Backbone as XML, in Angstrom:
<?xml version="1.0"?>
<chain id="A" units="angstrom">
  <residue number="1" name="MET">
    <atom name="N" x="-172.673" y="10.953" z="-15.555"/>
    <atom name="CA" x="-171.560" y="10.242" z="-14.948"/>
    <atom name="C" x="-172.109" y="9.010" z="-14.254"/>
  </residue>
  <residue number="2" name="GLY">
    <atom name="N" x="-171.522" y="7.832" z="-14.507"/>
    <atom name="CA" x="-171.986" y="6.580" z="-13.911"/>
    <atom name="C" x="-171.563" y="6.462" z="-12.465"/>
  </residue>
  <residue number="3" name="GLN">
    <atom name="N" x="-172.389" y="5.787" z="-11.704"/>
    <atom name="CA" x="-172.099" y="5.577" z="-10.296"/>
    <atom name="C" x="-171.455" y="4.207" z="-10.126"/>
  </residue>
  <residue number="4" name="ASP">
    <atom name="N" x="-170.475" y="4.094" z="-9.257"/>
    <atom name="CA" x="-169.859" y="2.808" z="-8.960"/>
    <atom name="C" x="-170.910" y="1.950" z="-8.278"/>
  </residue>
  <residue number="5" name="PRO">
    <atom name="N" x="-171.346" y="0.824" z="-8.883"/>
    <atom name="CA" x="-172.423" y="0.040" z="-8.308"/>
    <atom name="C" x="-172.102" y="-0.505" z="-6.927"/>
  </residue>
  <residue number="6" name="ARG">
    <atom name="N" x="-170.837" y="-0.682" z="-6.594"/>
    <atom name="CA" x="-170.491" y="-1.206" z="-5.280"/>
    <atom name="C" x="-170.796" y="-0.207" z="-4.179"/>
  </residue>
  <residue number="7" name="ARG">
    <atom name="N" x="-170.886" y="1.066" z="-4.500"/>
    <atom name="CA" x="-171.181" y="2.080" z="-3.490"/>
    <atom name="C" x="-172.605" y="1.951" z="-2.957"/>
  </residue>
  <residue number="8" name="ASP">
    <atom name="N" x="-173.503" y="1.298" z="-3.686"/>
    <atom name="CA" x="-174.886" y="1.122" z="-3.269"/>
    <atom name="C" x="-175.103" y="-0.119" z="-2.423"/>
  </residue>
  <residue number="9" name="PHE">
    <atom name="N" x="-174.073" y="-0.886" z="-2.189"/>
    <atom name="CA" x="-174.242" y="-2.180" z="-1.549"/>
    <atom name="C" x="-174.938" y="-2.008" z="-0.211"/>
  </residue>
  <residue number="10" name="SER">
    <atom name="N" x="-176.145" y="-2.584" z="-0.067"/>
    <atom name="CA" x="-176.925" y="-2.344" z="1.141"/>
    <atom name="C" x="-177.112" y="-3.583" z="2.007"/>
  </residue>
  <residue number="11" name="VAL">
    <atom name="N" x="-176.779" y="-4.761" z="1.501"/>
    <atom name="CA" x="-176.962" y="-5.985" z="2.273"/>
    <atom name="C" x="-175.624" y="-6.718" z="2.360"/>
  </residue>
  <residue number="12" name="PRO">
    <atom name="N" x="-175.008" y="-6.730" z="3.523"/>
    <atom name="CA" x="-173.739" y="-7.432" z="3.657"/>
    <atom name="C" x="-173.906" y="-8.935" z="3.404"/>
  </residue>
  <residue number="13" name="ILE">
    <atom name="N" x="-172.878" y="-9.552" z="2.857"/>
    <atom name="CA" x="-172.882" y="-10.990" z="2.608"/>
    <atom name="C" x="-172.017" y="-11.662" z="3.668"/>
  </residue>
  <residue number="14" name="PRO">
    <atom name="N" x="-172.567" y="-12.650" z="4.379"/>
    <atom name="CA" x="-171.741" y="-13.377" z="5.352"/>
    <atom name="C" x="-170.605" y="-14.117" z="4.648"/>
  </residue>
  <residue number="15" name="VAL">
    <atom name="N" x="-169.419" y="-14.042" z="5.234"/>
    <atom name="CA" x="-168.232" y="-14.664" z="4.666"/>
    <atom name="C" x="-167.512" y="-15.436" z="5.773"/>
  </residue>
  <residue number="16" name="GLU">
    <atom name="N" x="-167.209" y="-16.700" z="5.499"/>
    <atom name="CA" x="-166.328" y="-17.474" z="6.374"/>
    <atom name="C" x="-164.916" y="-17.208" z="5.880"/>
  </residue>
  <residue number="17" name="PHE">
    <atom name="N" x="-163.986" y="-16.973" z="6.784"/>
    <atom name="CA" x="-162.624" y="-16.721" z="6.346"/>
    <atom name="C" x="-161.636" y="-17.322" z="7.321"/>
  </residue>
  <residue number="18" name="SER">
    <atom name="N" x="-160.461" y="-17.597" z="6.816"/>
    <atom name="CA" x="-159.364" y="-18.004" z="7.690"/>
    <atom name="C" x="-158.117" y="-17.252" z="7.240"/>
  </residue>
  <residue number="19" name="LEU">
    <atom name="N" x="-157.312" y="-16.884" z="8.205"/>
    <atom name="CA" x="-156.082" y="-16.142" z="7.953"/>
    <atom name="C" x="-154.897" y="-17.083" z="8.089"/>
  </residue>
  <residue number="20" name="ASP">
    <atom name="N" x="-154.068" y="-17.126" z="7.061"/>
    <atom name="CA" x="-152.866" y="-17.957" z="7.084"/>
    <atom name="C" x="-153.147" y="-19.376" z="7.570"/>
  </residue>
  <residue number="21" name="GLY">
    <atom name="N" x="-154.298" y="-19.947" z="7.163"/>
    <atom name="CA" x="-154.617" y="-21.330" z="7.490"/>
    <atom name="C" x="-155.192" y="-21.560" z="8.874"/>
  </residue>
  <residue number="22" name="ALA">
    <atom name="N" x="-155.452" y="-20.512" z="9.650"/>
    <atom name="CA" x="-156.023" y="-20.661" z="10.996"/>
    <atom name="C" x="-157.489" y="-21.101" z="10.900"/>
  </residue>
  <residue number="23" name="GLU">
    <atom name="N" x="-158.095" y="-21.371" z="12.044"/>
    <atom name="CA" x="-159.501" y="-21.781" z="12.092"/>
    <atom name="C" x="-160.402" y="-20.701" z="11.491"/>
  </residue>
  <residue number="24" name="ALA">
    <atom name="N" x="-161.419" y="-21.129" z="10.749"/>
    <atom name="CA" x="-162.324" y="-20.194" z="10.068"/>
    <atom name="C" x="-163.235" y="-19.488" z="11.067"/>
  </residue>
  <residue number="25" name="THR">
    <atom name="N" x="-163.505" y="-18.201" z="10.783"/>
    <atom name="CA" x="-164.464" y="-17.407" z="11.549"/>
    <atom name="C" x="-165.356" y="-16.678" z="10.554"/>
  </residue>
  <residue number="26" name="SER">
    <atom name="N" x="-166.361" y="-15.971" z="11.057"/>
    <atom name="CA" x="-167.327" y="-15.296" z="10.192"/>
    <atom name="C" x="-167.246" y="-13.783" z="10.320"/>
  </residue>
  <residue number="27" name="GLU">
    <atom name="N" x="-167.351" y="-13.111" z="9.191"/>
    <atom name="CA" x="-167.458" y="-11.657" z="9.116"/>
    <atom name="C" x="-168.398" y="-11.351" z="7.957"/>
  </residue>
  <residue number="28" name="TYR">
    <atom name="N" x="-168.376" y="-10.098" z="7.469"/>
    <atom name="CA" x="-169.263" y="-9.700" z="6.385"/>
    <atom name="C" x="-168.504" y="-8.967" z="5.291"/>
  </residue>
  <residue number="29" name="ALA">
    <atom name="N" x="-168.813" y="-9.323" z="4.048"/>
    <atom name="CA" x="-168.308" y="-8.573" z="2.897"/>
    <atom name="C" x="-169.313" y="-7.460" z="2.628"/>
  </residue>
  <residue number="30" name="VAL">
    <atom name="N" x="-168.822" y="-6.246" z="2.463"/>
    <atom name="CA" x="-169.703" y="-5.105" z="2.219"/>
    <atom name="C" x="-169.462" y="-4.463" z="0.867"/>
  </residue>
  <residue number="31" name="ASN">
    <atom name="N" x="-168.529" y="-5.003" z="0.122"/>
    <atom name="CA" x="-168.195" y="-4.445" z="-1.171"/>
    <atom name="C" x="-167.463" y="-5.541" z="-1.940"/>
  </residue>
  <residue number="32" name="MET">
    <atom name="N" x="-167.986" y="-5.921" z="-3.114"/>
    <atom name="CA" x="-167.376" y="-7.006" z="-3.880"/>
    <atom name="C" x="-167.140" y="-6.591" z="-5.312"/>
  </residue>
  <residue number="33" name="SER">
    <atom name="N" x="-166.109" y="-7.186" z="-5.896"/>
    <atom name="CA" x="-165.815" y="-6.972" z="-7.305"/>
    <atom name="C" x="-165.223" y="-8.271" z="-7.843"/>
  </residue>
  <residue number="34" name="PRO">
    <atom name="N" x="-164.977" y="-8.355" z="-9.138"/>
    <atom name="CA" x="-164.385" y="-9.569" z="-9.687"/>
    <atom name="C" x="-162.966" y="-9.851" z="-9.176"/>
  </residue>
  <residue number="35" name="ARG">
    <atom name="N" x="-162.325" y="-8.863" z="-8.603"/>
    <atom name="CA" x="-160.944" y="-9.045" z="-8.140"/>
    <atom name="C" x="-160.787" y="-9.035" z="-6.635"/>
  </residue>
  <residue number="36" name="GLY">
    <atom name="N" x="-161.830" y="-8.655" z="-5.898"/>
    <atom name="CA" x="-161.643" y="-8.571" z="-4.459"/>
    <atom name="C" x="-162.884" y="-8.177" z="-3.707"/>
  </residue>
  <residue number="37" name="MET">
    <atom name="N" x="-162.679" y="-7.883" z="-2.426"/>
    <atom name="CA" x="-163.785" y="-7.519" z="-1.563"/>
    <atom name="C" x="-163.278" y="-6.694" z="-0.389"/>
  </residue>
  <residue number="38" name="CYS">
    <atom name="N" x="-164.227" y="-6.016" z="0.237"/>
    <atom name="CA" x="-163.961" y="-5.309" z="1.483"/>
    <atom name="C" x="-164.725" y="-6.049" z="2.571"/>
  </residue>
  <residue number="39" name="LEU">
    <atom name="N" x="-164.013" y="-6.449" z="3.613"/>
    <atom name="CA" x="-164.628" y="-7.135" z="4.738"/>
    <atom name="C" x="-164.722" y="-6.190" z="5.925"/>
  </residue>
  <residue number="40" name="HIS">
    <atom name="N" x="-165.814" y="-6.273" z="6.673"/>
    <atom name="CA" x="-165.915" y="-5.606" z="7.965"/>
    <atom name="C" x="-165.495" y="-6.641" z="8.994"/>
  </residue>
  <residue number="41" name="MET">
    <atom name="N" x="-164.444" y="-6.321" z="9.749"/>
    <atom name="CA" x="-163.886" y="-7.286" z="10.700"/>
    <atom name="C" x="-163.751" y="-6.657" z="12.076"/>
  </residue>
  <residue number="42" name="ARG">
    <atom name="N" x="-163.796" y="-7.499" z="13.079"/>
    <atom name="CA" x="-163.696" y="-7.018" z="14.466"/>
    <atom name="C" x="-162.267" y="-6.678" z="14.868"/>
  </residue>
  <residue number="43" name="GLU">
    <atom name="N" x="-161.293" y="-7.252" z="14.170"/>
    <atom name="CA" x="-159.882" y="-7.025" z="14.479"/>
    <atom name="C" x="-159.167" y="-6.585" z="13.199"/>
  </residue>
  <residue number="44" name="PRO">
    <atom name="N" x="-158.154" y="-5.735" z="13.324"/>
    <atom name="CA" x="-157.387" y="-5.363" z="12.130"/>
    <atom name="C" x="-156.562" y="-6.547" z="11.636"/>
  </residue>
  <residue number="45" name="VAL">
    <atom name="N" x="-156.238" y="-6.532" z="10.355"/>
    <atom name="CA" x="-155.425" y="-7.588" z="9.751"/>
    <atom name="C" x="-154.269" y="-6.912" z="9.020"/>
  </residue>
  <residue number="46" name="SER">
    <atom name="N" x="-153.097" y="-7.440" z="9.173"/>
    <atom name="CA" x="-151.909" y="-6.849" z="8.556"/>
    <atom name="C" x="-151.908" y="-7.029" z="7.047"/>
  </residue>
  <residue number="47" name="VAL">
    <atom name="N" x="-151.465" y="-5.995" z="6.357"/>
    <atom name="CA" x="-151.302" y="-6.064" z="4.902"/>
    <atom name="C" x="-150.337" y="-7.197" z="4.579"/>
  </residue>
  <residue number="48" name="GLY">
    <atom name="N" x="-150.681" y="-7.980" z="3.561"/>
    <atom name="CA" x="-149.859" y="-9.098" z="3.142"/>
    <atom name="C" x="-150.313" y="-10.438" z="3.706"/>
  </residue>
  <residue number="49" name="THR">
    <atom name="N" x="-151.217" y="-10.423" z="4.677"/>
    <atom name="CA" x="-151.718" y="-11.666" z="5.265"/>
    <atom name="C" x="-152.500" y="-12.452" z="4.232"/>
  </residue>
  <residue number="50" name="GLN">
    <atom name="N" x="-152.214" y="-13.752" z="4.121"/>
    <atom name="CA" x="-152.964" y="-14.635" z="3.227"/>
    <atom name="C" x="-154.322" y="-14.937" z="3.855"/>
  </residue>
  <residue number="51" name="ILE">
    <atom name="N" x="-155.355" y="-14.968" z="3.031"/>
    <atom name="CA" x="-156.714" y="-15.179" z="3.528"/>
    <atom name="C" x="-157.450" y="-16.114" z="2.579"/>
  </residue>
  <residue number="52" name="THR">
    <atom name="N" x="-158.284" y="-16.958" z="3.140"/>
    <atom name="CA" x="-159.168" y="-17.818" z="2.366"/>
    <atom name="C" x="-160.593" y="-17.452" z="2.739"/>
  </residue>
  <residue number="53" name="VAL">
    <atom name="N" x="-161.452" y="-17.248" z="1.748"/>
    <atom name="CA" x="-162.843" y="-16.872" z="1.997"/>
    <atom name="C" x="-163.786" y="-17.882" z="1.342"/>
  </residue>
  <residue number="54" name="THR">
    <atom name="N" x="-164.944" y="-18.071" z="1.985"/>
    <atom name="CA" x="-166.010" y="-18.907" z="1.461"/>
    <atom name="C" x="-167.309" y="-18.155" z="1.689"/>
  </residue>
  <residue number="55" name="PHE">
    <atom name="N" x="-168.127" y="-18.039" z="0.633"/>
    <atom name="CA" x="-169.409" y="-17.351" z="0.760"/>
    <atom name="C" x="-170.355" y="-17.832" z="-0.326"/>
  </residue>
  <residue number="56" name="GLU">
    <atom name="N" x="-171.633" y="-17.513" z="-0.168"/>
    <atom name="CA" x="-172.630" y="-17.825" z="-1.179"/>
    <atom name="C" x="-173.006" y="-16.547" z="-1.902"/>
  </residue>
  <residue number="57" name="LEU">
    <atom name="N" x="-172.919" y="-16.579" z="-3.209"/>
    <atom name="CA" x="-173.202" y="-15.410" z="-4.031"/>
    <atom name="C" x="-174.685" y="-15.397" z="-4.401"/>
  </residue>
  <residue number="58" name="PRO">
    <atom name="N" x="-175.428" y="-14.369" z="-3.958"/>
    <atom name="CA" x="-176.840" y="-14.268" z="-4.339"/>
    <atom name="C" x="-176.972" y="-13.985" z="-5.823"/>
  </residue>
  <residue number="59" name="PRO">
    <atom name="N" x="-178.083" y="-14.192" z="-6.461"/>
    <atom name="CA" x="-179.303" y="-14.729" z="-5.863"/>
    <atom name="C" x="-179.373" y="-16.249" z="-5.895"/>
  </residue>
  <residue number="60" name="GLU">
    <atom name="N" x="-178.548" y="-16.920" z="-6.709"/>
    <atom name="CA" x="-178.690" y="-18.370" z="-6.839"/>
    <atom name="C" x="-177.965" y="-19.155" z="-5.754"/>
  </residue>
  <residue number="61" name="GLY">
    <atom name="N" x="-177.214" y="-18.496" z="-4.883"/>
    <atom name="CA" x="-176.531" y="-19.184" z="-3.797"/>
    <atom name="C" x="-175.292" y="-19.945" z="-4.227"/>
  </residue>
  <residue number="62" name="LEU">
    <atom name="N" x="-174.646" y="-19.486" z="-5.299"/>
    <atom name="CA" x="-173.424" y="-20.118" z="-5.775"/>
    <atom name="C" x="-172.366" y="-20.073" z="-4.674"/>
  </residue>
  <residue number="63" name="ARG">
    <atom name="N" x="-171.844" y="-21.224" z="-4.294"/>
    <atom name="CA" x="-170.823" y="-21.294" z="-3.254"/>
    <atom name="C" x="-169.457" y="-20.951" z="-3.866"/>
  </residue>
  <residue number="64" name="VAL">
    <atom name="N" x="-168.802" y="-19.977" z="-3.270"/>
    <atom name="CA" x="-167.515" y="-19.496" z="-3.746"/>
    <atom name="C" x="-166.457" y="-19.759" z="-2.676"/>
  </residue>
  <residue number="65" name="GLU">
    <atom name="N" x="-165.367" y="-20.360" z="-3.082"/>
    <atom name="CA" x="-164.189" y="-20.511" z="-2.223"/>
    <atom name="C" x="-163.025" y="-19.899" z="-2.972"/>
  </residue>
  <residue number="66" name="ALA">
    <atom name="N" x="-162.313" y="-18.993" z="-2.314"/>
    <atom name="CA" x="-161.220" y="-18.295" z="-2.985"/>
    <atom name="C" x="-160.137" y="-17.940" z="-1.978"/>
  </residue>
  <residue number="67" name="SER">
    <atom name="N" x="-158.950" y="-17.710" z="-2.495"/>
    <atom name="CA" x="-157.869" y="-17.250" z="-1.635"/>
    <atom name="C" x="-157.357" y="-15.924" z="-2.174"/>
  </residue>
  <residue number="68" name="GLY">
    <atom name="N" x="-156.658" y="-15.228" z="-1.328"/>
    <atom name="CA" x="-156.099" y="-13.944" z="-1.714"/>
    <atom name="C" x="-155.226" y="-13.408" z="-0.606"/>
  </residue>
  <residue number="69" name="LYS">
    <atom name="N" x="-154.994" y="-12.103" z="-0.665"/>
    <atom name="CA" x="-154.206" y="-11.497" z="0.412"/>
    <atom name="C" x="-154.758" y="-10.122" z="0.738"/>
  </residue>
  <residue number="70" name="VAL">
    <atom name="N" x="-154.512" y="-9.717" z="1.972"/>
    <atom name="CA" x="-154.948" y="-8.413" z="2.463"/>
    <atom name="C" x="-154.065" y="-7.353" z="1.819"/>
  </residue>
  <residue number="71" name="VAL">
    <atom name="N" x="-154.710" y="-6.364" z="1.177"/>
    <atom name="CA" x="-153.955" y="-5.305" z="0.507"/>
    <atom name="C" x="-154.082" y="-3.952" z="1.213"/>
  </residue>
  <residue number="72" name="TRP">
    <atom name="N" x="-155.073" y="-3.826" z="2.093"/>
    <atom name="CA" x="-155.175" y="-2.618" z="2.917"/>
    <atom name="C" x="-156.065" y="-2.905" z="4.124"/>
  </residue>
  <residue number="73" name="CYS">
    <atom name="N" x="-155.906" y="-2.109" z="5.169"/>
    <atom name="CA" x="-156.730" y="-2.230" z="6.370"/>
    <atom name="C" x="-156.894" y="-0.852" z="6.974"/>
  </residue>
  <residue number="74" name="SER">
    <atom name="N" x="-158.152" y="-0.457" z="7.207"/>
    <atom name="CA" x="-158.384" y="0.838" z="7.847"/>
    <atom name="C" x="-157.975" y="0.751" z="9.309"/>
  </residue>
  <residue number="75" name="HIS">
    <atom name="N" x="-157.364" y="1.763" z="9.791"/>
    <atom name="CA" x="-156.987" y="1.870" z="11.200"/>
    <atom name="C" x="-156.049" y="0.750" z="11.641"/>
  </residue>
  <residue number="76" name="GLU">
    <atom name="N" x="-155.218" y="0.234" z="10.723"/>
    <atom name="CA" x="-154.283" y="-0.826" z="11.090"/>
    <atom name="C" x="-153.399" y="-0.348" z="12.231"/>
  </residue>
  <residue number="77" name="GLY">
    <atom name="N" x="-153.194" y="-1.201" z="13.196"/>
    <atom name="CA" x="-152.360" y="-0.869" z="14.342"/>
    <atom name="C" x="-153.139" y="-0.299" z="15.511"/>
  </residue>
  <residue number="78" name="GLU">
    <atom name="N" x="-154.414" y="0.049" z="15.316"/>
    <atom name="CA" x="-155.231" y="0.559" z="16.409"/>
    <atom name="C" x="-155.886" y="-0.595" z="17.153"/>
  </residue>
  <residue number="79" name="ILE">
    <atom name="N" x="-156.206" y="-0.362" z="18.397"/>
    <atom name="CA" x="-156.920" y="-1.360" z="19.199"/>
    <atom name="C" x="-158.408" y="-1.195" z="18.926"/>
  </residue>
  <residue number="80" name="GLY">
    <atom name="N" x="-159.102" y="-2.312" z="18.728"/>
    <atom name="CA" x="-160.528" y="-2.275" z="18.455"/>
    <atom name="C" x="-161.329" y="-1.821" z="19.667"/>
  </residue>
  <residue number="81" name="LEU">
    <atom name="N" x="-162.336" y="-1.011" z="19.435"/>
    <atom name="CA" x="-163.239" y="-0.568" z="20.490"/>
    <atom name="C" x="-164.547" y="-1.338" z="20.357"/>
  </residue>
  <residue number="82" name="PRO">
    <atom name="N" x="-165.291" y="-1.516" z="21.439"/>
    <atom name="CA" x="-166.570" y="-2.228" z="21.342"/>
    <atom name="C" x="-167.471" y="-1.586" z="20.291"/>
  </residue>
  <residue number="83" name="GLY">
    <atom name="N" x="-168.038" y="-2.415" z="19.415"/>
    <atom name="CA" x="-168.942" y="-1.910" z="18.389"/>
    <atom name="C" x="-168.253" y="-1.342" z="17.164"/>
  </residue>
  <residue number="84" name="ARG">
    <atom name="N" x="-166.932" y="-1.292" z="17.176"/>
    <atom name="CA" x="-166.199" y="-0.728" z="16.049"/>
    <atom name="C" x="-165.702" y="-1.856" z="15.153"/>
  </residue>
  <residue number="85" name="PHE">
    <atom name="N" x="-165.666" y="-1.609" z="13.873"/>
    <atom name="CA" x="-165.138" y="-2.611" z="12.952"/>
    <atom name="C" x="-163.987" y="-2.005" z="12.168"/>
  </residue>
  <residue number="86" name="PHE">
    <atom name="N" x="-163.222" y="-2.876" z="11.554"/>
    <atom name="CA" x="-162.137" y="-2.485" z="10.676"/>
    <atom name="C" x="-162.526" y="-2.901" z="9.270"/>
  </residue>
  <residue number="87" name="GLU">
    <atom name="N" x="-162.230" y="-2.083" z="8.294"/>
    <atom name="CA" x="-162.442" y="-2.457" z="6.904"/>
    <atom name="C" x="-161.138" y="-3.062" z="6.392"/>
  </residue>
  <residue number="88" name="VAL">
    <atom name="N" x="-161.269" y="-4.223" z="5.745"/>
    <atom name="CA" x="-160.098" y="-4.946" z="5.265"/>
    <atom name="C" x="-160.286" y="-5.233" z="3.784"/>
  </residue>
  <residue number="89" name="GLY">
    <atom name="N" x="-159.371" y="-4.735" z="2.958"/>
    <atom name="CA" x="-159.416" y="-4.974" z="1.520"/>
    <atom name="C" x="-158.656" y="-6.228" z="1.160"/>
  </residue>
  <residue number="90" name="VAL">
    <atom name="N" x="-159.325" y="-7.127" z="0.435"/>
    <atom name="CA" x="-158.729" y="-8.405" z="0.062"/>
    <atom name="C" x="-158.694" y="-8.516" z="-1.458"/>
  </residue>
  <residue number="91" name="HIS">
    <atom name="N" x="-157.517" y="-8.794" z="-2.009"/>
    <atom name="CA" x="-157.382" y="-9.066" z="-3.443"/>
    <atom name="C" x="-157.478" y="-10.572" z="-3.619"/>
  </residue>
  <residue number="92" name="LEU">
    <atom name="N" x="-158.480" y="-11.030" z="-4.387"/>
    <atom name="CA" x="-158.681" y="-12.457" z="-4.633"/>
    <atom name="C" x="-157.835" y="-12.873" z="-5.825"/>
  </residue>
  <residue number="93" name="ASP">
    <atom name="N" x="-157.026" y="-13.920" z="-5.630"/>
    <atom name="CA" x="-156.121" y="-14.304" z="-6.706"/>
    <atom name="C" x="-156.358" y="-15.720" z="-7.227"/>
  </residue>
  <residue number="94" name="SER">
    <atom name="N" x="-157.439" y="-16.347" z="-6.814"/>
    <atom name="CA" x="-157.647" y="-17.736" z="-7.240"/>
    <atom name="C" x="-158.986" y="-17.930" z="-7.955"/>
  </residue>
  <residue number="95" name="LEU">
    <atom name="N" x="-159.483" y="-16.903" z="-8.613"/>
    <atom name="CA" x="-160.776" y="-17.004" z="-9.295"/>
    <atom name="C" x="-160.584" y="-17.363" z="-10.759"/>
  </residue>
  <residue number="96" name="ASP">
    <atom name="N" x="-161.377" y="-18.325" z="-11.225"/>
    <atom name="CA" x="-161.327" y="-18.630" z="-12.651"/>
    <atom name="C" x="-162.157" y="-17.590" z="-13.406"/>
  </residue>
  <residue number="97" name="ASP">
    <atom name="N" x="-162.076" y="-17.598" z="-14.724"/>
    <atom name="CA" x="-162.764" y="-16.587" z="-15.543"/>
    <atom name="C" x="-164.271" y="-16.617" z="-15.358"/>
  </residue>
  <residue number="98" name="GLU">
    <atom name="N" x="-164.846" y="-17.812" z="-15.259"/>
    <atom name="CA" x="-166.304" y="-17.928" z="-15.111"/>
    <atom name="C" x="-166.771" y="-17.312" z="-13.799"/>
  </residue>
  <residue number="99" name="LEU">
    <atom name="N" x="-166.069" y="-17.594" z="-12.716"/>
    <atom name="CA" x="-166.444" y="-17.029" z="-11.426"/>
    <atom name="C" x="-166.213" y="-15.522" z="-11.398"/>
  </residue>
  <residue number="100" name="SER">
    <atom name="N" x="-165.138" y="-15.055" z="-11.992"/>
    <atom name="CA" x="-164.894" y="-13.606" z="-12.072"/>
    <atom name="C" x="-166.035" y="-12.909" z="-12.800"/>
  </residue>
  <residue number="101" name="GLU">
    <atom name="N" x="-166.531" y="-13.524" z="-13.870"/>
    <atom name="CA" x="-167.645" y="-12.941" z="-14.617"/>
    <atom name="C" x="-168.907" y="-12.918" z="-13.770"/>
  </residue>
  <residue number="102" name="LYS">
    <atom name="N" x="-169.166" y="-13.954" z="-12.982"/>
    <atom name="CA" x="-170.345" y="-13.968" z="-12.105"/>
    <atom name="C" x="-170.246" y="-12.884" z="-11.041"/>
  </residue>
  <residue number="103" name="LEU">
    <atom name="N" x="-169.053" y="-12.682" z="-10.491"/>
    <atom name="CA" x="-168.869" y="-11.596" z="-9.522"/>
    <atom name="C" x="-169.045" y="-10.228" z="-10.186"/>
  </residue>
  <residue number="104" name="ARG">
    <atom name="N" x="-168.545" y="-10.095" z="-11.397"/>
    <atom name="CA" x="-168.707" y="-8.830" z="-12.135"/>
    <atom name="C" x="-170.195" y="-8.542" z="-12.344"/>
  </residue>
  <residue number="105" name="TYR">
    <atom name="N" x="-170.945" y="-9.550" z="-12.752"/>
    <atom name="CA" x="-172.379" y="-9.387" z="-12.969"/>
    <atom name="C" x="-173.069" y="-9.028" z="-11.652"/>
  </residue>
  <residue number="106" name="PHE">
    <atom name="N" x="-172.738" y="-9.735" z="-10.580"/>
    <atom name="CA" x="-173.333" y="-9.462" z="-9.275"/>
    <atom name="C" x="-173.075" y="-8.018" z="-8.843"/>
  </residue>
  <residue number="107" name="ALA">
    <atom name="N" x="-171.839" y="-7.553" z="-8.997"/>
    <atom name="CA" x="-171.482" y="-6.194" z="-8.571"/>
    <atom name="C" x="-172.173" y="-5.127" z="-9.400"/>
  </residue>
  <residue number="108" name="SER">
    <atom name="N" x="-172.625" y="-5.488" z="-10.610"/>
    <atom name="CA" x="-173.265" y="-4.492" z="-11.482"/>
    <atom name="C" x="-174.785" y="-4.486" z="-11.372"/>
  </residue>
  <residue number="109" name="GLN">
    <atom name="N" x="-175.368" y="-5.368" z="-10.540"/>
    <atom name="CA" x="-176.814" y="-5.494" z="-10.462"/>
    <atom name="C" x="-177.330" y="-5.085" z="-9.079"/>
  </residue>
  <residue number="110" name="PRO">
    <atom name="N" x="-177.611" y="-3.794" z="-8.862"/>
    <atom name="CA" x="-178.043" y="-3.354" z="-7.535"/>
    <atom name="C" x="-179.338" y="-4.035" z="-7.062"/>
  </residue>
  <residue number="111" name="VAL">
    <atom name="N" x="-180.227" y="-4.395" z="-7.962"/>
    <atom name="CA" x="-181.471" y="-5.051" z="-7.561"/>
    <atom name="C" x="-181.186" y="-6.436" z="-7.001"/>
  </residue>
  <residue number="112" name="LEU">
    <atom name="N" x="-180.291" y="-7.187" z="-7.640"/>
    <atom name="CA" x="-179.954" y="-8.526" z="-7.165"/>
    <atom name="C" x="-179.309" y="-8.486" z="-5.790"/>
  </residue>
  <residue number="113" name="ARG">
    <atom name="N" x="-178.512" y="-7.474" z="-5.526"/>
    <atom name="CA" x="-177.796" y="-7.413" z="-4.252"/>
    <atom name="C" x="-178.724" y="-7.168" z="-3.088"/>
  </residue>
  <residue number="114" name="ARG">
    <atom name="N" x="-179.904" y="-6.648" z="-3.323"/>
    <atom name="CA" x="-180.808" y="-6.304" z="-2.212"/>
    <atom name="C" x="-181.736" y="-7.441" z="-1.832"/>
  </residue>
  <residue number="115" name="ARG">
    <atom name="N" x="-181.647" y="-8.572" z="-2.454"/>
    <atom name="CA" x="-182.541" y="-9.705" z="-2.118"/>
    <atom name="C" x="-182.091" y="-10.394" z="-0.879"/>
  </residue>
</chain>
């Protein structure tokens, strides 16, 4: 039985993001695929919120800018505690085929993700 390669993700990728056009801040993507990502965030985000993300895809440092929307949030509605993060699932809807293929390749290469 094959293992989902995203489950091995051991090095978070820094991501700049903005919600509904607000000022950009930084968080970390901990799980990526050709269609979306999971972000670790300090505050919960409501499902349906529009989000824009910018990050560099290892190993070549390809700069990615994409938009999407929040499709799920762990512990939505709870108040954040010090040291606690919220997981936020984002569906990316503005990726061209070439970039989707690069993300697919990245998500399938556990060795590349650890650099």
